[in-house]
N, C-alpha and C positions, 0 to 999 in steps of 0.2 A: 044777109041776115045772120045773126050770131046763133050758133047751135050751142056753144059752151061759153057762157059768160065768165066763168071762173078762169078759163085759160085764153079767152079771146079767140076761140076757134070759130071761123065763119063757115057757112055752108060750103063754099068753094074749097076750103081747106079739107073738110071732111070728105067731100066728093073726090078730091084729088087723091087722098089716102086710099079710098075705096078703089079708085081706078088703078092705083099702084099695087093693089093686091090685098089690102086689109079686109079681113072677113069677120072681125069681131071688134067691138068698141075698144078693147084693150090694145088691139093692133093699130087702131086709128090714133089713139093717144100717143102710142110709141112713134108712129110715123110723123106726128106733129110735134115731137119733142115736148110732150106735156104729160100730165098725170091727172086722173080723176080727182076732183075735190068733193063736190056735193053730190055728184052723179045724177043730177036732174036731166042732163043731156043724153044719158045713155039710152033712154027710150027713143029719143029722136034719132040717134045714131042707128039704133036697131031698125027703125022704120026706113031710114035711108038705105041700109044694107039690104033689107027685104025688097025695096023698090028696085035696087040694082040687080038683084038675083032674078026678080020677075022679068025685068027688061031683057036680061040675057036668055032667060028661058024662052021668051017669045021670039027673040032673034034667032035662036037655034032651030026653031020649027020651020 
């Protein structure tokens, strides 16, 4: 599934950037060698970041 149509970023690209340490949408774009265009994807990226943080929080318990 595409998360960012402007840059052609797929969900797996975004998740890989998050796994590599990206903690904000700007860091995801940088890790994927792209830049925000229309920024419609930023909300989806933030949701994915929140999901990752939530999973880590439960794993730490």
